[in-house]
PDB file of N, CA, C and O in Angstrom:
ATOM      1  N   MET A   1     182.003  39.428 131.931  1.00  0.00           N
ATOM      2  CA  MET A   1     181.690  39.759 133.474  1.00  0.00           C
ATOM      3  C   MET A   1     182.855  39.835 134.188  1.00  0.00           C
ATOM      4  O   MET A   1     182.687  40.080 135.383  1.00  0.00           O
ATOM      5  N   GLY A   2     184.102  39.685 133.783  1.00  0.00           N
ATOM      6  CA  GLY A   2     185.430  39.954 134.194  1.00  0.00           C
ATOM      7  C   GLY A   2     185.651  41.681 133.847  1.00  0.00           C
ATOM      8  O   GLY A   2     185.934  42.551 134.671  1.00  0.00           O
ATOM      9  N   HIS A   3     185.490  41.802 132.801  1.00  0.00           N
ATOM     10  CA  HIS A   3     185.628  43.513 132.771  1.00  0.00           C
ATOM     11  C   HIS A   3     184.381  44.400 133.446  1.00  0.00           C
ATOM     12  O   HIS A   3     184.644  45.504 133.923  1.00  0.00           O
ATOM     13  N   HIS A   4     183.230  43.962 133.466  1.00  0.00           N
ATOM     14  CA  HIS A   4     182.134  44.672 134.272  1.00  0.00           C
ATOM     15  C   HIS A   4     182.767  44.791 135.880  1.00  0.00           C
ATOM     16  O   HIS A   4     182.751  45.864 136.482  1.00  0.00           O
ATOM     17  N   LEU A   5     183.295  43.595 136.445  1.00  0.00           N
ATOM     18  CA  LEU A   5     183.663  43.514 137.799  1.00  0.00           C
ATOM     19  C   LEU A   5     184.959  44.942 137.928  1.00  0.00           C
ATOM     20  O   LEU A   5     184.972  45.909 138.690  1.00  0.00           O
ATOM     21  N   ASP A   6     185.760  44.600 137.031  1.00  0.00           N
ATOM     22  CA  ASP A   6     187.129  45.636 136.971  1.00  0.00           C
ATOM     23  C   ASP A   6     186.532  47.097 137.229  1.00  0.00           C
ATOM     24  O   ASP A   6     186.851  47.815 138.176  1.00  0.00           O
ATOM     25  N   TYR A   7     185.454  47.470 136.057  1.00  0.00           N
ATOM     26  CA  TYR A   7     185.057  48.759 135.775  1.00  0.00           C
ATOM     27  C   TYR A   7     184.178  49.395 136.888  1.00  0.00           C
ATOM     28  O   TYR A   7     184.128  50.606 137.103  1.00  0.00           O
ATOM     29  N   GLN A   8     183.391  48.302 137.671  1.00  0.00           N
ATOM     30  CA  GLN A   8     182.351  48.565 138.613  1.00  0.00           C
ATOM     31  C   GLN A   8     182.697  48.379 140.186  1.00  0.00           C
ATOM     32  O   GLN A   8     182.121  48.838 141.173  1.00  0.00           O
ATOM     33  N   MET A   9     183.684  47.660 140.093  1.00  0.00           N
ATOM     34  CA  MET A   9     183.962  47.226 141.490  1.00  0.00           C
ATOM     35  C   MET A   9     185.392  47.468 141.898  1.00  0.00           C
ATOM     36  O   MET A   9     185.646  47.834 143.046  1.00  0.00           O
ATOM     37  N   LEU A  10     186.444  47.255 140.893  1.00  0.00           N
ATOM     38  CA  LEU A  10     187.617  47.535 141.436  1.00  0.00           C
ATOM     39  C   LEU A  10     188.295  48.827 141.068  1.00  0.00           C
ATOM     40  O   LEU A  10     189.315  49.166 141.667  1.00  0.00           O
ATOM     41  N   LEU A  11     187.826  49.490 140.204  1.00  0.00           N
ATOM     42  CA  LEU A  11     188.337  50.807 139.642  1.00  0.00           C
ATOM     43  C   LEU A  11     187.655  51.815 140.420  1.00  0.00           C
ATOM     44  O   LEU A  11     187.286  52.792 139.768  1.00  0.00           O
ATOM     45  N   LYS A  12     187.365  51.813 141.816  1.00  0.00           N
ATOM     46  CA  LYS A  12     187.074  52.821 142.573  1.00  0.00           C
ATOM     47  C   LYS A  12     188.136  53.277 143.792  1.00  0.00           C
ATOM     48  O   LYS A  12     189.083  52.572 144.142  1.00  0.00           O
ATOM     49  N   LYS A  13     187.879  54.304 144.251  1.00  0.00           N
ATOM     50  CA  LYS A  13     188.985  54.875 144.842  1.00  0.00           C
ATOM     51  C   LYS A  13     189.503  54.226 146.102  1.00  0.00           C
ATOM     52  O   LYS A  13     190.643  54.324 146.555  1.00  0.00           O
ATOM     53  N   ASP A  14     188.446  53.523 146.615  1.00  0.00           N
ATOM     54  CA  ASP A  14     189.106  52.574 147.719  1.00  0.00           C
ATOM     55  C   ASP A  14     189.730  51.266 147.447  1.00  0.00           C
ATOM     56  O   ASP A  14     190.248  50.679 148.397  1.00  0.00           O
ATOM     57  N   THR A  15     189.749  50.745 146.299  1.00  0.00           N
ATOM     58  CA  THR A  15     190.455  49.492 145.860  1.00  0.00           C
ATOM     59  C   THR A  15     191.452  50.033 144.386  1.00  0.00           C
ATOM     60  O   THR A  15     192.224  49.123 144.084  1.00  0.00           O
ATOM     61  N   MET A  16     191.558  50.945 143.689  1.00  0.00           N
ATOM     62  CA  MET A  16     192.172  51.255 142.513  1.00  0.00           C
ATOM     63  C   MET A  16     193.574  51.024 142.974  1.00  0.00           C
ATOM     64  O   MET A  16     194.329  50.246 142.392  1.00  0.00           O
ATOM     65  N   LYS A  17     193.924  51.749 144.084  1.00  0.00           N
ATOM     66  CA  LYS A  17     195.761  51.747 144.437  1.00  0.00           C
ATOM     67  C   LYS A  17     196.007  50.090 144.307  1.00  0.00           C
ATOM     68  O   LYS A  17     196.939  49.629 143.648  1.00  0.00           O
ATOM     69  N   GLN A  18     195.136  49.351 144.956  1.00  0.00           N
ATOM     70  CA  GLN A  18     195.754  47.875 145.463  1.00  0.00           C
ATOM     71  C   GLN A  18     195.868  47.359 143.946  1.00  0.00           C
ATOM     72  O   GLN A  18     196.918  47.014 143.404  1.00  0.00           O
ATOM     73  N   ARG A  19     194.212  47.374 143.188  1.00  0.00           N
ATOM     74  CA  ARG A  19     194.251  46.805 141.911  1.00  0.00           C
ATOM     75  C   ARG A  19     195.584  47.077 140.954  1.00  0.00           C
ATOM     76  O   ARG A  19     196.245  46.238 140.341  1.00  0.00           O
ATOM     77  N   ASN A  20     195.767  48.513 141.022  1.00  0.00           N
ATOM     78  CA  ASN A  20     196.694  48.759 140.098  1.00  0.00           C
ATOM     79  C   ASN A  20     198.100  48.231 140.518  1.00  0.00           C
ATOM     80  O   ASN A  20     198.805  47.789 139.610  1.00  0.00           O
ATOM     81  N   ALA A  21     198.597  48.226 141.816  1.00  0.00           N
ATOM     82  CA  ALA A  21     199.689  47.325 142.126  1.00  0.00           C
ATOM     83  C   ALA A  21     199.727  46.028 141.632  1.00  0.00           C
ATOM     84  O   ALA A  21     200.726  45.694 140.995  1.00  0.00           O
ATOM     85  N   ILE A  22     198.861  45.267 141.800  1.00  0.00           N
ATOM     86  CA  ILE A  22     198.703  43.888 141.471  1.00  0.00           C
ATOM     87  C   ILE A  22     199.003  43.830 139.871  1.00  0.00           C
ATOM     88  O   ILE A  22     199.792  43.036 139.359  1.00  0.00           O
ATOM     89  N   VAL A  23     198.155  44.918 139.087  1.00  0.00           N
ATOM     90  CA  VAL A  23     198.550  44.780 137.805  1.00  0.00           C
ATOM     91  C   VAL A  23     199.662  45.134 137.406  1.00  0.00           C
ATOM     92  O   VAL A  23     199.995  44.588 136.354  1.00  0.00           O
ATOM     93  N   ALA A  24     200.410  45.873 137.852  1.00  0.00           N
ATOM     94  CA  ALA A  24     201.802  46.557 137.795  1.00  0.00           C
ATOM     95  C   ALA A  24     202.674  45.231 137.970  1.00  0.00           C
ATOM     96  O   ALA A  24     203.626  45.099 137.201  1.00  0.00           O
ATOM     97  N   ASN A  25     202.443  44.300 138.858  1.00  0.00           N
ATOM     98  CA  ASN A  25     203.292  43.250 139.345  1.00  0.00           C
ATOM     99  C   ASN A  25     202.974  41.777 138.595  1.00  0.00           C
ATOM    100  O   ASN A  25     203.618  40.760 138.852  1.00  0.00           O
ATOM    101  N   ARG A  26     201.894  41.834 137.645  1.00  0.00           N
ATOM    102  CA  ARG A  26     201.228  40.735 137.049  1.00  0.00           C
ATOM    103  C   ARG A  26     202.324  39.731 136.575  1.00  0.00           C
ATOM    104  O   ARG A  26     201.876  38.595 136.416  1.00  0.00           O
ATOM    105  N   GLU A  27     203.890  39.907 136.264  1.00  0.00           N
ATOM    106  CA  GLU A  27     204.831  39.139 135.706  1.00  0.00           C
ATOM    107  C   GLU A  27     204.480  37.615 136.140  1.00  0.00           C
ATOM    108  O   GLU A  27     204.185  36.837 135.233  1.00  0.00           O
ATOM    109  N   SER A  28     204.492  37.267 137.140  1.00  0.00           N
ATOM    110  CA  SER A  28     204.583  35.960 137.703  1.00  0.00           C
ATOM    111  C   SER A  28     203.199  35.346 137.523  1.00  0.00           C
ATOM    112  O   SER A  28     203.138  34.120 137.619  1.00  0.00           O
ATOM    113  N   PHE A  29     202.229  35.935 137.309  1.00  0.00           N
ATOM    114  CA  PHE A  29     200.834  35.107 137.100  1.00  0.00           C
ATOM    115  C   PHE A  29     200.283  35.607 135.702  1.00  0.00           C
ATOM    116  O   PHE A  29     199.202  35.112 135.384  1.00  0.00           O
ATOM    117  N   HIS A  30     200.663  36.213 135.105  1.00  0.00           N
ATOM    118  CA  HIS A  30     199.901  36.347 133.806  1.00  0.00           C
ATOM    119  C   HIS A  30     200.199  35.243 132.778  1.00  0.00           C
ATOM    120  O   HIS A  30     199.303  35.022 131.964  1.00  0.00           O
ATOM    121  N   LYS A  31     201.294  34.540 132.699  1.00  0.00           N
ATOM    122  CA  LYS A  31     201.351  33.328 131.892  1.00  0.00           C
ATOM    123  C   LYS A  31     200.211  32.385 132.219  1.00  0.00           C
ATOM    124  O   LYS A  31     199.664  31.767 131.306  1.00  0.00           O
ATOM    125  N   GLY A  32     199.800  32.236 133.572  1.00  0.00           N
ATOM    126  CA  GLY A  32     198.745  31.182 133.618  1.00  0.00           C
ATOM    127  C   GLY A  32     197.641  31.710 133.049  1.00  0.00           C
ATOM    128  O   GLY A  32     196.878  30.871 132.569  1.00  0.00           O
ATOM    129  N   VAL A  33     197.301  32.905 132.947  1.00  0.00           N
ATOM    130  CA  VAL A  33     195.908  33.689 132.138  1.00  0.00           C
ATOM    131  C   VAL A  33     195.712  33.544 130.718  1.00  0.00           C
ATOM    132  O   VAL A  33     194.860  32.837 130.179  1.00  0.00           O
ATOM    133  N   SER A  34     196.664  34.348 130.099  1.00  0.00           N
ATOM    134  CA  SER A  34     196.681  34.408 128.657  1.00  0.00           C
ATOM    135  C   SER A  34     197.754  35.440 127.983  1.00  0.00           C
ATOM    136  O   SER A  34     198.194  36.425 128.576  1.00  0.00           O
ATOM    137  N   HIS A  35     198.028  35.145 126.946  1.00  0.00           N
ATOM    138  CA  HIS A  35     199.166  36.128 126.184  1.00  0.00           C
ATOM    139  C   HIS A  35     198.486  37.338 126.414  1.00  0.00           C
ATOM    140  O   HIS A  35     199.190  37.928 127.234  1.00  0.00           O
ATOM    141  N   ARG A  36     197.443  38.082 126.130  1.00  0.00           N
ATOM    142  CA  ARG A  36     196.771  39.373 126.084  1.00  0.00           C
ATOM    143  C   ARG A  36     197.006  39.867 127.508  1.00  0.00           C
ATOM    144  O   ARG A  36     197.232  41.071 127.634  1.00  0.00           O
ATOM    145  N   ALA A  37     196.986  39.187 128.474  1.00  0.00           N
ATOM    146  CA  ALA A  37     197.004  39.523 129.756  1.00  0.00           C
ATOM    147  C   ALA A  37     198.459  40.184 130.310  1.00  0.00           C
ATOM    148  O   ALA A  37     198.671  40.996 131.211  1.00  0.00           O
ATOM    149  N   ALA A  38     199.420  39.447 129.327  1.00  0.00           N
ATOM    150  CA  ALA A  38     200.728  40.189 129.784  1.00  0.00           C
ATOM    151  C   ALA A  38     200.955  41.727 129.152  1.00  0.00           C
ATOM    152  O   ALA A  38     201.731  42.557 129.624  1.00  0.00           O
ATOM    153  N   PHE A  39     200.300  41.870 128.252  1.00  0.00           N
ATOM    154  CA  PHE A  39     200.327  43.264 127.763  1.00  0.00           C
ATOM    155  C   PHE A  39     199.149  44.471 128.052  1.00  0.00           C
ATOM    156  O   PHE A  39     199.185  45.659 127.732  1.00  0.00           O
ATOM    157  N   ASN A  40     198.216  43.796 128.694  1.00  0.00           N
ATOM    158  CA  ASN A  40     197.039  44.538 128.877  1.00  0.00           C
ATOM    159  C   ASN A  40     196.572  44.390 130.318  1.00  0.00           C
ATOM    160  O   ASN A  40     196.219  43.319 130.812  1.00  0.00           O
ATOM    161  N   GLY A  41     196.603  45.681 131.013  1.00  0.00           N
ATOM    162  CA  GLY A  41     196.250  45.280 132.562  1.00  0.00           C
ATOM    163  C   GLY A  41     194.485  44.930 132.679  1.00  0.00           C
ATOM    164  O   GLY A  41     193.932  44.205 133.506  1.00  0.00           O
ATOM    165  N   PHE A  42     193.951  45.604 131.714  1.00  0.00           N
ATOM    166  CA  PHE A  42     192.405  45.551 131.936  1.00  0.00           C
ATOM    167  C   PHE A  42     192.036  44.079 131.322  1.00  0.00           C
ATOM    168  O   PHE A  42     191.068  43.448 131.748  1.00  0.00           O
ATOM    169  N   GLU A  43     192.860  43.603 130.320  1.00  0.00           N
ATOM    170  CA  GLU A  43     192.426  42.054 129.876  1.00  0.00           C
ATOM    171  C   GLU A  43     193.005  41.167 131.024  1.00  0.00           C
ATOM    172  O   GLU A  43     192.400  40.129 131.292  1.00  0.00           O
ATOM    173  N   TYR A  44     194.399  41.574 131.891  1.00  0.00           N
ATOM    174  CA  TYR A  44     194.716  40.475 133.135  1.00  0.00           C
ATOM    175  C   TYR A  44     193.854  40.436 133.945  1.00  0.00           C
ATOM    176  O   TYR A  44     193.775  39.342 134.505  1.00  0.00           O
ATOM    177  N   VAL A  45     192.896  41.445 134.378  1.00  0.00           N
ATOM    178  CA  VAL A  45     191.972  41.484 135.551  1.00  0.00           C
ATOM    179  C   VAL A  45     190.646  40.582 135.050  1.00  0.00           C
ATOM    180  O   VAL A  45     190.152  39.659 135.698  1.00  0.00           O
ATOM    181  N   ALA A  46     190.215  41.039 133.821  1.00  0.00           N
ATOM    182  CA  ALA A  46     189.329  40.198 133.372  1.00  0.00           C
ATOM    183  C   ALA A  46     189.409  38.892 133.180  1.00  0.00           C
ATOM    184  O   ALA A  46     188.492  38.194 133.613  1.00  0.00           O
ATOM    185  N   GLU A  47     190.651  38.217 132.411  1.00  0.00           N
ATOM    186  CA  GLU A  47     190.984  37.024 132.239  1.00  0.00           C
ATOM    187  C   GLU A  47     191.330  36.440 133.451  1.00  0.00           C
ATOM    188  O   GLU A  47     191.390  35.216 133.567  1.00  0.00           O
ATOM    189  N   SER A  48     191.599  37.325 134.508  1.00  0.00           N
ATOM    190  CA  SER A  48     192.149  36.266 135.763  1.00  0.00           C
ATOM    191  C   SER A  48     190.717  35.929 136.430  1.00  0.00           C
ATOM    192  O   SER A  48     190.538  34.890 137.065  1.00  0.00           O
ATOM    193  N   TYR A  49     189.739  36.878 136.231  1.00  0.00           N
ATOM    194  CA  TYR A  49     188.576  36.576 136.857  1.00  0.00           C
ATOM    195  C   TYR A  49     187.855  35.404 136.295  1.00  0.00           C
ATOM    196  O   TYR A  49     187.213  34.643 137.019  1.00  0.00           O
ATOM    197  N   VAL A  50     187.975  35.228 134.765  1.00  0.00           N
ATOM    198  CA  VAL A  50     187.281  33.820 134.381  1.00  0.00           C
ATOM    199  C   VAL A  50     188.330  32.718 134.760  1.00  0.00           C
ATOM    200  O   VAL A  50     187.919  31.558 134.727  1.00  0.00           O
ATOM    201  N   ALA A  51     189.423  32.902 135.058  1.00  0.00           N
ATOM    202  CA  ALA A  51     190.415  31.786 135.479  1.00  0.00           C
ATOM    203  C   ALA A  51     190.158  31.383 136.902  1.00  0.00           C
ATOM    204  O   ALA A  51     190.153  30.231 137.336  1.00  0.00           O
ATOM    205  N   HIS A  52     189.941  32.513 137.577  1.00  0.00           N
ATOM    206  CA  HIS A  52     189.531  32.196 139.029  1.00  0.00           C
ATOM    207  C   HIS A  52     188.093  31.574 139.237  1.00  0.00           C
ATOM    208  O   HIS A  52     187.979  30.707 140.103  1.00  0.00           O
ATOM    209  N   ARG A  53     187.008  31.950 138.518  1.00  0.00           N
ATOM    210  CA  ARG A  53     186.036  31.166 138.067  1.00  0.00           C
ATOM    211  C   ARG A  53     185.946  29.697 137.987  1.00  0.00           C
ATOM    212  O   ARG A  53     185.117  28.999 138.571  1.00  0.00           O
ATOM    213  N   LYS A  54     186.986  29.261 137.118  1.00  0.00           N
ATOM    214  CA  LYS A  54     187.039  28.015 136.804  1.00  0.00           C
ATOM    215  C   LYS A  54     188.053  27.280 137.426  1.00  0.00           C
ATOM    216  O   LYS A  54     188.750  26.453 136.838  1.00  0.00           O
ATOM    217  N   GLY A  55     188.156  27.608 138.756  1.00  0.00           N
ATOM    218  CA  GLY A  55     189.336  27.097 139.555  1.00  0.00           C
ATOM    219  C   GLY A  55     190.772  27.146 139.225  1.00  0.00           C
ATOM    220  O   GLY A  55     191.577  26.426 139.815  1.00  0.00           O
ATOM    221  N   MET A  56     191.116  27.965 138.309  1.00  0.00           N
ATOM    222  CA  MET A  56     192.593  28.043 138.071  1.00  0.00           C
ATOM    223  C   MET A  56     193.317  28.816 139.124  1.00  0.00           C
ATOM    224  O   MET A  56     192.708  29.681 139.753  1.00  0.00           O
ATOM    225  N   LYS A  57     194.704  28.540 139.382  1.00  0.00           N
ATOM    226  CA  LYS A  57     195.634  29.456 140.253  1.00  0.00           C
ATOM    227  C   LYS A  57     195.755  30.789 139.555  1.00  0.00           C
ATOM    228  O   LYS A  57     196.165  30.940 138.405  1.00  0.00           O
ATOM    229  N   ILE A  58     195.313  31.831 140.458  1.00  0.00           N
ATOM    230  CA  ILE A  58     195.904  33.329 139.941  1.00  0.00           C
ATOM    231  C   ILE A  58     196.613  33.865 140.947  1.00  0.00           C
ATOM    232  O   ILE A  58     196.891  33.193 141.940  1.00  0.00           O
ATOM    233  N   ASP A  59     197.023  35.257 140.796  1.00  0.00           N
ATOM    234  CA  ASP A  59     197.547  35.907 142.161  1.00  0.00           C
ATOM    235  C   ASP A  59     196.416  35.948 143.081  1.00  0.00           C
ATOM    236  O   ASP A  59     195.261  36.327 142.888  1.00  0.00           O
ATOM    237  N   PRO A  60     197.094  35.392 144.319  1.00  0.00           N
ATOM    238  CA  PRO A  60     196.302  35.429 145.475  1.00  0.00           C
ATOM    239  C   PRO A  60     195.356  36.751 145.948  1.00  0.00           C
ATOM    240  O   PRO A  60     194.225  36.778 146.433  1.00  0.00           O
ATOM    241  N   GLN A  61     196.374  37.923 145.572  1.00  0.00           N
ATOM    242  CA  GLN A  61     195.830  38.906 146.170  1.00  0.00           C
ATOM    243  C   GLN A  61     194.860  39.474 145.121  1.00  0.00           C
ATOM    244  O   GLN A  61     194.244  40.481 145.469  1.00  0.00           O
ATOM    245  N   LEU A  62     194.637  39.007 143.945  1.00  0.00           N
ATOM    246  CA  LEU A  62     193.318  39.323 143.043  1.00  0.00           C
ATOM    247  C   LEU A  62     192.450  38.425 143.321  1.00  0.00           C
ATOM    248  O   LEU A  62     191.290  38.837 143.344  1.00  0.00           O
ATOM    249  N   ALA A  63     192.647  37.097 143.588  1.00  0.00           N
ATOM    250  CA  ALA A  63     191.594  36.248 144.039  1.00  0.00           C
ATOM    251  C   ALA A  63     190.907  36.826 145.216  1.00  0.00           C
ATOM    252  O   ALA A  63     189.677  36.875 145.181  1.00  0.00           O
ATOM    253  N   GLU A  64     191.668  37.359 146.461  1.00  0.00           N
ATOM    254  CA  GLU A  64     191.402  37.958 147.525  1.00  0.00           C
ATOM    255  C   GLU A  64     190.439  39.019 147.244  1.00  0.00           C
ATOM    256  O   GLU A  64     189.392  38.979 147.889  1.00  0.00           O
ATOM    257  N   MET A  65     190.607  39.981 146.382  1.00  0.00           N
ATOM    258  CA  MET A  65     189.732  41.097 145.671  1.00  0.00           C
ATOM    259  C   MET A  65     188.505  40.594 145.168  1.00  0.00           C
ATOM    260  O   MET A  65     187.434  41.136 145.439  1.00  0.00           O
ATOM    261  N   PHE A  66     188.604  39.549 144.422  1.00  0.00           N
ATOM    262  CA  PHE A  66     187.557  38.833 143.478  1.00  0.00           C
ATOM    263  C   PHE A  66     186.407  38.482 144.659  1.00  0.00           C
ATOM    264  O   PHE A  66     185.294  38.990 144.801  1.00  0.00           O
ATOM    265  N   ASN A  67     187.025  37.499 145.408  1.00  0.00           N
ATOM    266  CA  ASN A  67     186.181  37.111 146.707  1.00  0.00           C
ATOM    267  C   ASN A  67     185.477  38.077 147.499  1.00  0.00           C
ATOM    268  O   ASN A  67     184.306  37.804 147.762  1.00  0.00           O
ATOM    269  N   ALA A  68     186.039  39.335 148.005  1.00  0.00           N
ATOM    270  CA  ALA A  68     185.701  40.277 148.515  1.00  0.00           C
ATOM    271  C   ALA A  68     184.437  41.034 147.981  1.00  0.00           C
ATOM    272  O   ALA A  68     183.480  41.490 148.606  1.00  0.00           O
ATOM    273  N   THR A  69     184.732  41.033 146.562  1.00  0.00           N
ATOM    274  CA  THR A  69     183.555  41.597 145.854  1.00  0.00           C
ATOM    275  C   THR A  69     182.093  41.020 145.579  1.00  0.00           C
ATOM    276  O   THR A  69     181.059  41.629 145.306  1.00  0.00           O
ATOM    277  N   SER A  70     182.338  39.618 145.740  1.00  0.00           N
ATOM    278  CA  SER A  70     181.325  38.998 145.564  1.00  0.00           C
ATOM    279  C   SER A  70     180.639  38.583 146.829  1.00  0.00           C
ATOM    280  O   SER A  70     179.947  37.567 146.764  1.00  0.00           O
ATOM    281  N   LYS A  71     180.728  39.221 147.974  1.00  0.00           N
ATOM    282  CA  LYS A  71     180.282  38.873 149.344  1.00  0.00           C
ATOM    283  C   LYS A  71     179.160  39.927 149.516  1.00  0.00           C
ATOM    284  O   LYS A  71     178.514  39.975 150.563  1.00  0.00           O
TER     285      LYS A  71
END
């Protein structure tokens, strides 16, 4: 589901720049998500989505984007 959200919702012209900036600055948050998230931006977004759904703390900007897509 996280990959689907990334491909269908966040990799669009109006959100891609913000999404890519978040991924580029993932250093502070990837450790709370997974080892794979440190090396792969797509995994970072997808696994952050799962963590967000579980109620774990993720990058607040990414959480805001996830919340905006669910409205």
